[in-house]
N, CA, C and O atoms as a GROMACS GRO file, in nm:
protein
  560
    1MET      N    1   1.894  -0.698   0.773
    1MET     CA    2   1.779  -0.609   0.775
    1MET      C    3   1.654  -0.691   0.811
    1MET      O    4   1.630  -0.795   0.750
    2PRO      N    5   1.575  -0.645   0.908
    2PRO     CA    6   1.458  -0.722   0.949
    2PRO      C    7   1.350  -0.724   0.839
    2PRO      O    8   1.334  -0.629   0.763
    3VAL      N    9   1.278  -0.836   0.836
    3VAL     CA   10   1.169  -0.849   0.740
    3VAL      C   11   1.042  -0.796   0.805
    3VAL      O   12   1.007  -0.835   0.916
    4ILE      N   13   0.974  -0.707   0.736
    4ILE     CA   14   0.850  -0.650   0.788
    4ILE      C   15   0.736  -0.741   0.742
    4ILE      O   16   0.719  -0.761   0.622
    5PRO      N   17   0.658  -0.795   0.836
    5PRO     CA   18   0.549  -0.885   0.796
    5PRO      C   19   0.441  -0.809   0.720
    5PRO      O   20   0.411  -0.693   0.749
    6THR      N   21   0.382  -0.876   0.622
    6THR     CA   22   0.272  -0.816   0.547
    6THR      C   23   0.140  -0.888   0.575
    6THR      O   24   0.033  -0.831   0.553
    7ARG      N   25   0.148  -1.012   0.623
    7ARG     CA   26   0.029  -1.087   0.659
    7ARG      C   27   0.020  -1.094   0.811
    7ARG      O   28   0.116  -1.130   0.879
    8PHE      N   29  -0.097  -1.059   0.862
    8PHE     CA   30  -0.117  -1.059   1.007
    8PHE      C   31  -0.223  -1.162   1.043
    8PHE      O   32  -0.332  -1.161   0.986
    9ALA      N   33  -0.192  -1.249   1.137
    9ALA     CA   34  -0.287  -1.351   1.182
    9ALA      C   35  -0.402  -1.284   1.256
    9ALA      O   36  -0.381  -1.197   1.340
   10VAL      N   37  -0.524  -1.327   1.224
   10VAL     CA   38  -0.644  -1.277   1.291
   10VAL      C   39  -0.732  -1.395   1.329
   10VAL      O   40  -0.730  -1.499   1.264
   11ASP      N   41  -0.808  -1.377   1.435
   11ASP     CA   42  -0.901  -1.481   1.478
   11ASP      C   43  -1.027  -1.471   1.393
   11ASP      O   44  -1.085  -1.363   1.379
   12PHE      N   45  -1.071  -1.582   1.336
   12PHE     CA   46  -1.190  -1.583   1.251
   12PHE      C   47  -1.309  -1.519   1.322
   12PHE      O   48  -1.380  -1.438   1.262
   13GLY      N   49  -1.332  -1.554   1.447
   13GLY     CA   50  -1.446  -1.503   1.523
   13GLY      C   51  -1.439  -1.354   1.551
   13GLY      O   52  -1.542  -1.290   1.571
   14GLU      N   53  -1.320  -1.297   1.552
   14GLU     CA   54  -1.306  -1.152   1.571
   14GLU      C   55  -1.343  -1.077   1.444
   14GLU      O   56  -1.403  -0.970   1.449
   15VAL      N   57  -1.307  -1.134   1.329
   15VAL     CA   58  -1.335  -1.068   1.201
   15VAL      C   59  -1.479  -1.092   1.156
   15VAL      O   60  -1.543  -1.003   1.101
   16PHE      N   61  -1.528  -1.213   1.180
   16PHE     CA   62  -1.664  -1.252   1.139
   16PHE      C   63  -1.740  -1.306   1.260
   16PHE      O   64  -1.762  -1.426   1.270
   17PRO      N   65  -1.782  -1.218   1.352
   17PRO     CA   66  -1.844  -1.264   1.476
   17PRO      C   67  -1.977  -1.337   1.456
   17PRO      O   68  -2.016  -1.415   1.543
   18VAL      N   69  -2.045  -1.314   1.345
   18VAL     CA   70  -2.172  -1.382   1.320
   18VAL      C   71  -2.152  -1.504   1.230
   18VAL      O   72  -2.242  -1.585   1.213
   19GLY      N   73  -2.032  -1.516   1.172
   19GLY     CA   74  -2.001  -1.629   1.086
   19GLY      C   75  -1.995  -1.589   0.940
   19GLY      O   76  -2.002  -1.471   0.905
   20ALA      N   77  -1.983  -1.691   0.853
   20ALA     CA   78  -1.972  -1.668   0.710
   20ALA      C   79  -2.026  -1.789   0.635
   20ALA      O   80  -2.041  -1.898   0.692
   21PHE      N   81  -2.054  -1.769   0.506
   21PHE     CA   82  -2.106  -1.875   0.420
   21PHE      C   83  -2.023  -1.882   0.292
   21PHE      O   84  -1.978  -1.779   0.241
   22VAL      N   85  -2.003  -2.002   0.239
   22VAL     CA   86  -1.930  -2.021   0.114
   22VAL      C   87  -2.025  -2.004  -0.004
   22VAL      O   88  -2.134  -2.061  -0.006
   23LEU      N   89  -1.982  -1.923  -0.102
   23LEU     CA   90  -2.058  -1.906  -0.226
   23LEU      C   91  -2.000  -1.991  -0.338
   23LEU      O   92  -2.073  -2.036  -0.426
   24GLY      N   93  -1.867  -2.013  -0.335
   24GLY     CA   94  -1.803  -2.093  -0.440
   24GLY      C   95  -1.653  -2.092  -0.426
   24GLY      O   96  -1.596  -2.012  -0.352
   25VAL      N   97  -1.588  -2.184  -0.499
   25VAL     CA   98  -1.442  -2.195  -0.500
   25VAL      C   99  -1.398  -2.200  -0.646
   25VAL      O  100  -1.456  -2.274  -0.726
   26GLU      N  101  -1.296  -2.122  -0.680
   26GLU     CA  102  -1.247  -2.120  -0.817
   26GLU      C  103  -1.096  -2.103  -0.817
   26GLU      O  104  -1.039  -2.053  -0.720
   27PRO      N  105  -1.029  -2.143  -0.926
   27PRO     CA  106  -0.884  -2.124  -0.932
   27PRO      C  107  -0.849  -1.976  -0.943
   27PRO      O  108  -0.920  -1.900  -1.009
   28ALA      N  109  -0.740  -1.935  -0.880
   28ALA     CA  110  -0.690  -1.798  -0.891
   28ALA      C  111  -0.598  -1.791  -1.011
   28ALA      O  112  -0.516  -1.880  -1.034
   29MET      N  113  -0.612  -1.686  -1.088
   29MET     CA  114  -0.528  -1.666  -1.205
   29MET      C  115  -0.422  -1.561  -1.174
   29MET      O  116  -0.451  -1.461  -1.108
   30ALA      N  117  -0.300  -1.584  -1.221
   30ALA     CA  118  -0.190  -1.492  -1.196
   30ALA      C  119  -0.210  -1.362  -1.274
   30ALA      O  120  -0.261  -1.363  -1.386
   31PHE      N  121  -0.169  -1.252  -1.214
   31PHE     CA  122  -0.180  -1.122  -1.278
   31PHE      C  123  -0.072  -1.107  -1.385
   31PHE      O  124   0.041  -1.150  -1.367
   32SER      N  125  -0.109  -1.046  -1.498
   32SER     CA  126  -0.014  -1.013  -1.603
   32SER      C  127  -0.052  -0.880  -1.664
   32SER      O  128  -0.170  -0.854  -1.690
   33ASP      N  129   0.049  -0.792  -1.687
   33ASP     CA  130   0.018  -0.663  -1.752
   33ASP      C  131  -0.001  -0.680  -1.901
   33ASP      O  132  -0.053  -0.591  -1.968
   34ASN      N  133   0.041  -0.794  -1.955
   34ASN     CA  134   0.030  -0.819  -2.099
   34ASN      C  135  -0.103  -0.888  -2.128
   34ASN      O  136  -0.121  -1.005  -2.094
   35PRO      N  137  -0.199  -0.816  -2.192
   35PRO     CA  138  -0.328  -0.878  -2.220
   35PRO      C  139  -0.320  -0.994  -2.318
   35PRO      O  140  -0.410  -1.078  -2.322
   36GLY      N  141  -0.212  -1.001  -2.396
   36GLY     CA  142  -0.196  -1.109  -2.493
   36GLY      C  143  -0.130  -1.234  -2.435
   36GLY      O  144  -0.125  -1.338  -2.501
   37ALA      N  145  -0.079  -1.224  -2.313
   37ALA     CA  146  -0.010  -1.337  -2.251
   37ALA      C  147  -0.110  -1.447  -2.216
   37ALA      O  148  -0.224  -1.418  -2.180
   38PRO      N  149  -0.068  -1.572  -2.226
   38PRO     CA  150  -0.159  -1.682  -2.188
   38PRO      C  151  -0.192  -1.675  -2.039
   38PRO      O  152  -0.108  -1.636  -1.957
   39LYS      N  153  -0.313  -1.714  -2.005
   39LYS     CA  154  -0.356  -1.716  -1.864
   39LYS      C  155  -0.279  -1.824  -1.790
   39LYS      O  156  -0.266  -1.937  -1.838
   40MET      N  157  -0.228  -1.789  -1.673
   40MET     CA  158  -0.152  -1.882  -1.590
   40MET      C  159  -0.216  -1.890  -1.453
   40MET      O  160  -0.270  -1.792  -1.403
   41ARG      N  161  -0.209  -2.007  -1.393
   41ARG     CA  162  -0.259  -2.026  -1.256
   41ARG      C  163  -0.166  -1.955  -1.159
   41ARG      O  164  -0.044  -1.956  -1.176
   42GLU      N  165  -0.224  -1.894  -1.057
   42GLU     CA  166  -0.146  -1.828  -0.953
   42GLU      C  167  -0.089  -1.934  -0.860
   42GLU      O  168  -0.155  -2.032  -0.828
   43ARG      N  169   0.035  -1.912  -0.817
   43ARG     CA  170   0.099  -1.999  -0.719
   43ARG      C  171   0.140  -1.915  -0.600
   43ARG      O  172   0.181  -1.800  -0.614
   44ASP      N  173   0.129  -1.973  -0.482
   44ASP     CA  174   0.166  -1.906  -0.359
   44ASP      C  175   0.316  -1.881  -0.358
   44ASP      O  176   0.394  -1.971  -0.386
   45LYS      N  177   0.357  -1.757  -0.326
   45LYS     CA  178   0.499  -1.720  -0.326
   45LYS      C  179   0.579  -1.792  -0.219
   45LYS      O  180   0.699  -1.815  -0.236
   46GLU      N  181   0.513  -1.828  -0.108
   46GLU     CA  182   0.585  -1.892   0.002
   46GLU      C  183   0.594  -2.044  -0.013
   46GLU      O  184   0.696  -2.103   0.022
   47THR      N  185   0.488  -2.107  -0.066
   47THR     CA  186   0.485  -2.254  -0.071
   47THR      C  187   0.494  -2.312  -0.211
   47THR      O  188   0.526  -2.430  -0.228
   48GLY      N  189   0.466  -2.231  -0.314
   48GLY     CA  190   0.465  -2.281  -0.450
   48GLY      C  191   0.338  -2.358  -0.486
   48GLY      O  192   0.324  -2.406  -0.598
   49ARG      N  193   0.246  -2.369  -0.392
   49ARG     CA  194   0.121  -2.442  -0.417
   49ARG      C  195   0.025  -2.357  -0.500
   49ARG      O  196   0.036  -2.234  -0.505
   50LEU      N  197  -0.070  -2.423  -0.566
   50LEU     CA  198  -0.173  -2.353  -0.641
   50LEU      C  199  -0.258  -2.269  -0.545
   50LEU      O  200  -0.273  -2.305  -0.428
   51VAL      N  201  -0.311  -2.158  -0.594
   51VAL     CA  202  -0.395  -2.071  -0.512
   51VAL      C  203  -0.539  -2.083  -0.560
   51VAL      O  204  -0.566  -2.083  -0.680
   52TRP      N  205  -0.631  -2.092  -0.465
   52TRP     CA  206  -0.774  -2.102  -0.492
   52TRP      C  207  -0.843  -1.984  -0.426
   52TRP      O  208  -0.803  -1.941  -0.318
   53VAL      N  209  -0.946  -1.932  -0.490
   53VAL     CA  210  -1.022  -1.820  -0.436
   53VAL      C  211  -1.156  -1.874  -0.387
   53VAL      O  212  -1.232  -1.934  -0.463
   54VAL      N  213  -1.183  -1.850  -0.260
   54VAL     CA  214  -1.312  -1.889  -0.201
   54VAL      C  215  -1.396  -1.762  -0.190
   54VAL      O  216  -1.361  -1.670  -0.117
   55ARG      N  217  -1.506  -1.759  -0.264
   55ARG     CA  218  -1.601  -1.648  -0.253
   55ARG      C  219  -1.690  -1.678  -0.133
   55ARG      O  220  -1.744  -1.788  -0.122
   56ALA      N  221  -1.705  -1.580  -0.046
   56ALA     CA  222  -1.782  -1.603   0.077
   56ALA      C  223  -1.870  -1.482   0.107
   56ALA      O  224  -1.854  -1.374   0.050
   57LEU      N  225  -1.962  -1.503   0.199
   57LEU     CA  226  -2.058  -1.401   0.238
   57LEU      C  227  -2.052  -1.384   0.389
   57LEU      O  228  -2.066  -1.481   0.463
   58ASP      N  229  -2.032  -1.260   0.434
   58ASP     CA  230  -2.032  -1.230   0.577
   58ASP      C  231  -2.176  -1.242   0.627
   58ASP      O  232  -2.266  -1.181   0.569
   59ALA      N  233  -2.199  -1.318   0.732
   59ALA     CA  234  -2.334  -1.339   0.785
   59ALA      C  235  -2.386  -1.220   0.864
   59ALA      O  236  -2.504  -1.218   0.901
   60ASN      N  237  -2.303  -1.122   0.891
   60ASN     CA  238  -2.344  -1.004   0.966
   60ASN      C  239  -2.426  -0.912   0.876
   60ASN      O  240  -2.376  -0.865   0.773
   61GLU      N  241  -2.550  -0.885   0.912
   61GLU     CA  242  -2.637  -0.798   0.832
   61GLU      C  243  -2.577  -0.658   0.814
   61GLU      O  244  -2.595  -0.598   0.708
   62GLU      N  245  -2.507  -0.608   0.912
   62GLU     CA  246  -2.446  -0.475   0.903
   62GLU      C  247  -2.338  -0.471   0.795
   62GLU      O  248  -2.312  -0.364   0.739
   63ALA      N  249  -2.276  -0.583   0.766
   63ALA     CA  250  -2.170  -0.587   0.665
   63ALA      C  251  -2.224  -0.559   0.526
   63ALA      O  252  -2.149  -0.514   0.439
   64ALA      N  253  -2.352  -0.582   0.502
   64ALA     CA  254  -2.411  -0.561   0.371
   64ALA      C  255  -2.400  -0.415   0.328
   64ALA      O  256  -2.398  -0.385   0.208
   65ARG      N  257  -2.393  -0.323   0.424
   65ARG     CA  258  -2.377  -0.181   0.389
   65ARG      C  259  -2.246  -0.156   0.316
   65ARG      O  260  -2.236  -0.064   0.235
   66PHE      N  261  -2.146  -0.237   0.343
   66PHE     CA  262  -2.013  -0.219   0.285
   66PHE      C  263  -1.982  -0.323   0.179
   66PHE      O  264  -1.873  -0.320   0.120
   67GLY      N  265  -2.073  -0.412   0.152
   67GLY     CA  266  -2.050  -0.522   0.059
   67GLY      C  267  -2.019  -0.647   0.138
   67GLY      O  268  -1.907  -0.666   0.185
   68ALA      N  269  -2.117  -0.733   0.154
   68ALA     CA  270  -2.104  -0.850   0.240
   68ALA      C  271  -2.020  -0.960   0.178
   68ALA      O  272  -1.972  -1.049   0.249
   69GLU      N  273  -2.000  -0.958   0.046
   69GLU     CA  274  -1.920  -1.063  -0.017
   69GLU      C  275  -1.772  -1.030  -0.003
   69GLU      O  276  -1.732  -0.915  -0.016
   70PHE      N  277  -1.693  -1.132   0.023
   70PHE     CA  278  -1.548  -1.117   0.032
   70PHE      C  279  -1.483  -1.242  -0.025
   70PHE      O  280  -1.550  -1.342  -0.050
   71LYS      N  281  -1.352  -1.236  -0.046
   71LYS     CA  282  -1.278  -1.350  -0.101
   71LYS      C  283  -1.163  -1.386  -0.007
   71LYS      O  284  -1.102  -1.299   0.055
   72VAL      N  285  -1.137  -1.515   0.000
   72VAL     CA  286  -1.025  -1.565   0.080
   72VAL      C  287  -0.943  -1.654  -0.012
   72VAL      O  288  -0.997  -1.744  -0.077
   73LYS      N  289  -0.813  -1.631  -0.017
   73LYS     CA  290  -0.724  -1.716  -0.097
   73LYS      C  291  -0.669  -1.828  -0.010
   73LYS      O  292  -0.626  -1.806   0.103
   74ILE      N  293  -0.672  -1.949  -0.067
   74ILE     CA  294  -0.617  -2.066   0.002
   74ILE      C  295  -0.516  -2.132  -0.091
   74ILE      O  296  -0.547  -2.160  -0.207
   75ALA      N  297  -0.395  -2.157  -0.041
   75ALA     CA  298  -0.292  -2.228  -0.117
   75ALA      C  299  -0.306  -2.377  -0.086
   75ALA      O  300  -0.297  -2.419   0.029
   76ALA      N  301  -0.329  -2.457  -0.191
   76ALA     CA  302  -0.347  -2.601  -0.172
   76ALA      C  303  -0.317  -2.673  -0.303
   76ALA      O  304  -0.332  -2.616  -0.411
   77ASP      N  305  -0.273  -2.798  -0.293
   77ASP     CA  306  -0.243  -2.877  -0.412
   77ASP      C  307  -0.369  -2.911  -0.491
   77ASP      O  308  -0.366  -2.924  -0.613
   78HIS      N  309  -0.481  -2.926  -0.419
   78HIS     CA  310  -0.608  -2.962  -0.482
   78HIS      C  311  -0.715  -2.863  -0.439
   78HIS      O  312  -0.703  -2.799  -0.334
   79GLN      N  313  -0.820  -2.849  -0.519
   79GLN     CA  314  -0.928  -2.754  -0.488
   79GLN      C  315  -0.989  -2.784  -0.352
   79GLN      O  316  -1.032  -2.897  -0.327
   80PRO      N  317  -0.994  -2.684  -0.263
   80PRO     CA  318  -1.057  -2.703  -0.132
   80PRO      C  319  -1.207  -2.733  -0.149
   80PRO      O  320  -1.273  -2.677  -0.236
   81VAL      N  321  -1.258  -2.820  -0.064
   81VAL     CA  322  -1.399  -2.858  -0.068
   81VAL      C  323  -1.472  -2.788   0.046
   81VAL      O  324  -1.434  -2.801   0.162
   82PRO      N  325  -1.578  -2.712   0.012
   82PRO     CA  326  -1.654  -2.644   0.118
   82PRO      C  327  -1.724  -2.744   0.209
   82PRO      O  328  -1.747  -2.858   0.169
   83PRO      N  329  -1.757  -2.703   0.330
   83PRO     CA  330  -1.836  -2.790   0.419
   83PRO      C  331  -1.973  -2.818   0.356
   83PRO      O  332  -2.016  -2.748   0.265
   84ALA      N  333  -2.038  -2.920   0.406
   84ALA     CA  334  -2.171  -2.956   0.356
   84ALA      C  335  -2.273  -2.851   0.398
   84ALA      O  336  -2.261  -2.789   0.504
   85LYS      N  337  -2.374  -2.833   0.313
   85LYS     CA  338  -2.485  -2.742   0.345
   85LYS      C  339  -2.573  -2.810   0.449
   85LYS      O  340  -2.587  -2.932   0.450
   86ALA      N  341  -2.631  -2.730   0.537
   86ALA     CA  342  -2.716  -2.785   0.643
   86ALA      C  343  -2.862  -2.748   0.621
   86ALA      O  344  -2.894  -2.635   0.582
   87ASN      N  345  -2.950  -2.842   0.646
   87ASN     CA  346  -3.095  -2.819   0.644
   87ASN      C  347  -3.144  -2.749   0.518
   87ASN      O  348  -3.226  -2.657   0.527
   88SER      N  349  -3.099  -2.790   0.404
   88SER     CA  350  -3.138  -2.736   0.273
   88SER      C  351  -3.117  -2.585   0.260
   88SER      O  352  -3.179  -2.521   0.175
   89PHE      N  353  -3.030  -2.527   0.344
   89PHE     CA  354  -2.994  -2.386   0.332
   89PHE      C  355  -2.910  -2.372   0.206
   89PHE      O  356  -2.829  -2.461   0.178
   90PRO      N  357  -2.925  -2.265   0.128
   90PRO     CA  358  -2.854  -2.256  -0.001
   90PRO      C  359  -2.702  -2.244   0.008
   90PRO      O  360  -2.633  -2.270  -0.091
   91TYR      N  361  -2.649  -2.204   0.125
   91TYR     CA  362  -2.504  -2.187   0.139
   91TYR      C  363  -2.454  -2.265   0.259
   91TYR      O  364  -2.524  -2.283   0.358
   92ALA      N  365  -2.329  -2.310   0.248
   92ALA     CA  366  -2.267  -2.382   0.360
   92ALA      C  367  -2.201  -2.283   0.455
   92ALA      O  368  -2.130  -2.192   0.412
   93ALA      N  369  -2.225  -2.301   0.585
   93ALA     CA  370  -2.156  -2.220   0.686
   93ALA      C  371  -2.009  -2.264   0.687
   93ALA      O  372  -1.979  -2.382   0.669
   94VAL      N  373  -1.919  -2.168   0.709
   94VAL     CA  374  -1.776  -2.197   0.700
   94VAL      C  375  -1.699  -2.120   0.806
   94VAL      O  376  -1.741  -2.014   0.852
   95GLU      N  377  -1.586  -2.177   0.842
   95GLU     CA  378  -1.489  -2.110   0.928
   95GLU      C  379  -1.355  -2.128   0.860
   95GLU      O  380  -1.320  -2.240   0.822
   96PHE      N  381  -1.279  -2.022   0.844
   96PHE     CA  382  -1.149  -2.030   0.777
   96PHE      C  383  -1.040  -2.056   0.880
   96PHE      O  384  -1.037  -1.993   0.986
   97GLU      N  385  -0.952  -2.149   0.848
   97GLU     CA  386  -0.843  -2.188   0.937
   97GLU      C  387  -0.721  -2.100   0.912
   97GLU      O  388  -0.688  -2.069   0.798
   98ASN      N  389  -0.654  -2.061   1.019
   98ASN     CA  390  -0.531  -1.982   1.012
   98ASN      C  391  -0.550  -1.859   0.923
   98ASN      O  392  -0.471  -1.834   0.831
   99LEU      N  393  -0.654  -1.784   0.949
   99LEU     CA  394  -0.689  -1.666   0.870
   99LEU      C  395  -0.585  -1.556   0.890
   99LEU      O  396  -0.543  -1.528   1.003
  100THR      N  397  -0.544  -1.495   0.779
  100THR     CA  398  -0.453  -1.379   0.786
  100THR      C  399  -0.514  -1.266   0.704
  100THR      O  400  -0.595  -1.288   0.614
  101ILE      N  401  -0.474  -1.145   0.738
  101ILE     CA  402  -0.520  -1.027   0.666
  101ILE      C  403  -0.398  -0.949   0.620
  101ILE      O  404  -0.300  -0.936   0.694
  102THR      N  405  -0.404  -0.898   0.497
  102THR     CA  406  -0.296  -0.816   0.442
  102THR      C  407  -0.353  -0.680   0.406
  102THR      O  408  -0.428  -0.670   0.308
  103PRO      N  409  -0.320  -0.576   0.481
  103PRO     CA  410  -0.369  -0.442   0.443
  103PRO      C  411  -0.281  -0.384   0.333
  103PRO      O  412  -0.161  -0.412   0.325
  104TYR      N  413  -0.342  -0.302   0.248
  104TYR     CA  414  -0.266  -0.237   0.142
  104TYR      C  415  -0.339  -0.112   0.096
  104TYR      O  416  -0.457  -0.093   0.125
  105ALA      N  417  -0.268  -0.026   0.023
  105ALA     CA  418  -0.328   0.092  -0.039
  105ALA      C  419  -0.312   0.076  -0.189
  105ALA      O  420  -0.204   0.042  -0.237
  106ASN      N  421  -0.419   0.102  -0.264
  106ASN     CA  422  -0.406   0.090  -0.409
  106ASN      C  423  -0.351   0.220  -0.468
  106ASN      O  424  -0.321   0.314  -0.394
  107ASN      N  425  -0.336   0.225  -0.601
  107ASN     CA  426  -0.273   0.342  -0.663
  107ASN      C  427  -0.361   0.467  -0.657
  107ASN      O  428  -0.314   0.576  -0.692
  108LYS      N  429  -0.486   0.454  -0.614
  108LYS     CA  430  -0.574   0.571  -0.598
  108LYS      C  431  -0.580   0.615  -0.452
  108LYS      O  432  -0.657   0.705  -0.418
  109GLY      N  433  -0.500   0.552  -0.366
  109GLY     CA  434  -0.495   0.589  -0.225
  109GLY      C  435  -0.601   0.523  -0.139
  109GLY      O  436  -0.613   0.554  -0.021
  110ARG      N  437  -0.679   0.432  -0.197
  110ARG     CA  438  -0.783   0.363  -0.120
  110ARG      C  439  -0.718   0.255  -0.034
  110ARG      O  440  -0.639   0.175  -0.083
  111ILE      N  441  -0.753   0.253   0.094
  111ILE     CA  442  -0.702   0.151   0.186
  111ILE      C  443  -0.794   0.029   0.173
  111ILE      O  444  -0.916   0.041   0.176
  112ALA      N  445  -0.734  -0.088   0.158
  112ALA     CA  446  -0.811  -0.211   0.143
  112ALA      C  447  -0.736  -0.324   0.214
  112ALA      O  448  -0.633  -0.300   0.276
  113HIS      N  449  -0.788  -0.445   0.204
  113HIS     CA  450  -0.723  -0.561   0.265
  113HIS      C  451  -0.759  -0.686   0.187
  113HIS      O  452  -0.858  -0.690   0.113
  114SER      N  453  -0.679  -0.788   0.204
  114SER     CA  454  -0.708  -0.918   0.144
  114SER      C  455  -0.691  -1.025   0.252
  114SER      O  456  -0.616  -1.009   0.348
  115PHE      N  457  -0.764  -1.136   0.231
  115PHE     CA  458  -0.760  -1.246   0.327
  115PHE      C  459  -0.692  -1.368   0.265
  115PHE      O  460  -0.702  -1.392   0.145
  116ARG      N  461  -0.622  -1.443   0.349
  116ARG     CA  462  -0.568  -1.575   0.314
  116ARG      C  463  -0.598  -1.668   0.429
  116ARG      O  464  -0.613  -1.625   0.543
  117ALA      N  465  -0.605  -1.796   0.398
  117ALA     CA  466  -0.626  -1.898   0.501
  117ALA      C  467  -0.557  -2.025   0.458
  117ALA      O  468  -0.521  -2.041   0.341
  118SER      N  469  -0.539  -2.116   0.552
  118SER     CA  470  -0.476  -2.244   0.518
  118SER      C  471  -0.580  -2.348   0.478
  118SER      O  472  -0.546  -2.451   0.419
  119GLY      N  473  -0.707  -2.322   0.511
  119GLY     CA  474  -0.813  -2.415   0.477
  119GLY      C  475  -0.946  -2.364   0.528
  119GLY      O  476  -0.956  -2.253   0.581
  120MET      N  477  -1.049  -2.447   0.512
  120MET     CA  478  -1.182  -2.412   0.563
  120MET      C  479  -1.246  -2.536   0.621
  120MET      O  480  -1.212  -2.649   0.583
  121ARG      N  481  -1.339  -2.515   0.713
  121ARG     CA  482  -1.407  -2.625   0.781
  121ARG      C  483  -1.546  -2.578   0.824
  121ARG      O  484  -1.576  -2.459   0.817
  122PRO      N  485  -1.630  -2.671   0.868
  122PRO     CA  486  -1.759  -2.628   0.924
  122PRO      C  487  -1.733  -2.549   1.052
  122PRO      O  488  -1.630  -2.570   1.117
  123PRO      N  489  -1.823  -2.459   1.089
  123PRO     CA  490  -1.803  -2.384   1.214
  123PRO      C  491  -1.787  -2.478   1.332
  123PRO      O  492  -1.850  -2.583   1.338
  124SER      N  493  -1.701  -2.439   1.427
  124SER     CA  494  -1.672  -2.526   1.542
  124SER      C  495  -1.787  -2.533   1.640
  124SER      O  496  -1.791  -2.624   1.723
  125SER      N  497  -1.882  -2.438   1.632
  125SER     CA  498  -2.001  -2.443   1.716
  125SER      C  499  -2.117  -2.392   1.633
  125SER      O  500  -2.099  -2.356   1.517
  126GLY      N  501  -2.237  -2.389   1.690
  126GLY     CA  502  -2.354  -2.338   1.619
  126GLY      C  503  -2.334  -2.195   1.574
  126GLY      O  504  -2.384  -2.154   1.469
  127ARG      N  505  -2.260  -2.118   1.653
  127ARG     CA  506  -2.224  -1.981   1.619
  127ARG      C  507  -2.077  -1.964   1.646
  127ARG      O  508  -2.020  -2.036   1.727
  128SER      N  509  -2.016  -1.871   1.578
  128SER     CA  510  -1.874  -1.846   1.603
  128SER      C  511  -1.858  -1.706   1.659
  128SER      O  512  -1.951  -1.626   1.658
  129GLY      N  513  -1.738  -1.678   1.707
  129GLY     CA  514  -1.705  -1.542   1.748
  129GLY      C  515  -1.734  -1.510   1.892
  129GLY      O  516  -1.745  -1.598   1.977
  130LYS      N  517  -1.745  -1.379   1.918
  130LYS     CA  518  -1.756  -1.327   2.054
  130LYS      C  519  -1.884  -1.372   2.124
  130LYS      O  520  -1.881  -1.404   2.243
  131ALA      N  521  -1.996  -1.377   2.051
  131ALA     CA  522  -2.124  -1.410   2.114
  131ALA      C  523  -2.118  -1.551   2.176
  131ALA      O  524  -2.161  -1.571   2.289
  132ALA      N  525  -2.065  -1.647   2.101
  132ALA     CA  526  -2.056  -1.783   2.153
  132ALA      C  527  -1.958  -1.790   2.270
  132ALA      O  528  -1.984  -1.858   2.369
  133THR      N  529  -1.847  -1.719   2.260
  133THR     CA  530  -1.747  -1.718   2.367
  133THR      C  531  -1.805  -1.657   2.494
  133THR      O  532  -1.783  -1.709   2.603
  134SER      N  533  -1.880  -1.547   2.482
  134SER     CA  534  -1.939  -1.481   2.598
  134SER      C  535  -2.038  -1.574   2.667
  134SER      O  536  -2.040  -1.582   2.790
  135GLU      N  537  -2.120  -1.645   2.589
  135GLU     CA  538  -2.217  -1.737   2.649
  135GLU      C  539  -2.147  -1.850   2.720
  135GLU      O  540  -2.192  -1.894   2.826
  136GLN      N  541  -2.036  -1.900   2.664
  136GLN     CA  542  -1.963  -2.010   2.728
  136GLN      C  543  -1.905  -1.962   2.861
  136GLN      O  544  -1.908  -2.037   2.959
  137LYS      N  545  -1.853  -1.839   2.866
  137LYS     CA  546  -1.797  -1.787   2.991
  137LYS      C  547  -1.907  -1.768   3.094
  137LYS      O  548  -1.886  -1.794   3.213
  138THR      N  549  -2.025  -1.721   3.050
  138THR     CA  550  -2.136  -1.699   3.142
  138THR      C  551  -2.184  -1.831   3.201
  138THR      O  552  -2.219  -1.838   3.319
  139ALA      N  553  -2.186  -1.935   3.118
  139ALA     CA  554  -2.234  -2.066   3.164
  139ALA      C  555  -2.137  -2.130   3.263
  139ALA      O  556  -2.178  -2.212   3.346
  140ALA      N  557  -2.009  -2.094   3.256
  140ALA     CA  558  -1.909  -2.157   3.342
  140ALA      C  559  -1.916  -2.111   3.485
  140ALA      O  560  -1.837  -2.156   3.568
   0.00000   0.00000   0.00000
């Protein structure tokens, strides 16, 4: 029987054409229906590595209408380190590596999605996404 994929690879620049900023990194805790159970660290089902949650902010002003903050889970043996902040700006610009999206519906019928990545790095150019790509094509 074929396996139906649940994680779909997406290009960072397509999802966040204006870029994104890191707000913080924290350990992910495993879900438990038992409120009395001890808290356990979440581990990635595919790799067995610890899972970290990166809180981030979409740099697109239009995204603020829908909630500009989002989370990306990264499986890694050690806590991922955000890129350095530039020019005393309060947040570090970031680009997520090997970004995937998992769409799902919750028990109330709301359609939502979650993000995962293999890591994070400083943006590859001053801007990311379609705008930078279009300018590069125009210049060529």
